[in-house]
C-alpha positions as CSV (number, residue, x, y, z in Angstrom):
1,M,39.0,35.4,23.9
2,A,36.6,34.0,26.5
3,T,34.9,30.7,26.0
4,I,31.2,30.3,26.3
5,A,31.6,28.3,29.5
6,H,33.4,31.2,31.2
7,I,30.7,33.7,30.6
8,R,28.2,34.3,33.4
9,N,24.8,32.7,33.0
10,T,23.0,36.0,33.5
11,D,24.7,37.4,30.4
12,R,23.4,34.5,28.2
13,V,20.1,34.6,26.5
14,S,17.8,31.7,25.7
15,L,15.7,32.3,22.7
16,S,13.9,30.1,20.3
17,L,14.8,31.5,16.9
18,P,14.9,29.8,13.6
19,N,18.2,28.1,12.6
20,S,19.4,27.8,16.1
21,G,21.9,25.0,16.2
22,A,24.1,23.4,18.9
23,G,27.5,24.8,19.7
24,H,26.7,28.4,20.0
25,A,25.1,30.9,22.4
26,R,23.3,34.2,22.3
27,L,25.0,36.8,24.5
28,R,24.2,40.2,25.9
29,T,26.6,43.1,25.2
30,R,28.8,42.6,28.2
31,A,29.3,38.9,27.5
32,A,29.8,39.5,23.8
33,A,32.5,42.1,24.7
34,E,34.2,39.5,26.9
35,Y,33.9,36.9,24.2
36,T,35.5,39.2,21.6
37,A,38.1,40.8,23.9
38,L,36.5,44.2,23.3
39,S,34.9,46.6,25.6
40,P,31.1,46.9,25.8
41,R,31.5,50.6,24.8
42,T,33.3,49.5,21.6
43,L,30.4,47.2,20.7
44,E,28.0,50.0,21.4
45,A,29.9,52.4,19.2
46,F,29.9,49.8,16.4
47,R,26.1,49.5,16.7
48,V,25.8,53.3,16.2
49,K,28.5,53.8,13.5
50,G,28.4,50.4,11.8
51,G,31.3,48.0,11.1
52,G,30.6,45.8,14.0
53,P,29.2,42.3,14.3
54,R,25.6,41.6,13.5
55,F,23.2,41.8,16.4
56,I,19.6,41.1,17.3
57,R,17.5,43.8,18.8
58,I,14.3,42.9,20.7
59,G,12.9,46.0,22.2
60,R,15.7,47.6,24.1
61,A,17.6,44.3,24.5
62,V,20.7,43.8,22.2
63,I,21.8,40.2,21.7
64,Y,24.7,38.8,19.8
65,D,24.9,35.2,18.4
66,T,28.3,33.7,18.9
67,R,28.2,32.4,15.2
68,D,28.0,36.0,14.1
69,L,30.8,37.1,16.5
70,D,33.0,34.3,15.2
71,H,32.3,35.2,11.6
72,W,33.0,38.9,12.2
73,L,36.3,38.0,14.0
74,A,37.4,35.6,11.3
75,A,36.9,38.4,8.7
76,R,39.5,40.4,10.6
77,T,42.2,37.8,10.6
78,C,45.5,39.3,9.3
79,I,49.0,38.1,8.7
80,S,50.7,41.5,9.1
81,T,49.8,45.0,10.2
82,S,49.7,46.1,6.6
83,D,46.8,43.8,5.8
84,A,43.6,45.7,5.3
85,V,40.2,44.4,6.4
86,R,38.1,43.9,3.3
87,T,35.0,46.1,3.4
88,D,32.8,43.5,1.7
89,E,33.5,41.1,4.6
90,V,32.8,43.8,7.3
91,S,29.1,44.2,6.3
92,S,28.5,40.4,6.5
């Protein structure tokens, strides 16, 4: 998983939104894909089909908050391959 410091500045977004605290960033799809170790196409498919991390849509721009990405990844933590992802956590 990439750290925020390793993501190109052009893929970061600076917005003034409520509840924006320190220690997180807002990322475009390519940077969010790098952050989560997924492909941009996978995130695009999640946006269409559901089941992916929460995102912000402003016009045609799609933006991911790293807090939402971290929460989504944490909900998928497993101990073994037989562990199932809980569906109530997926929609959060």
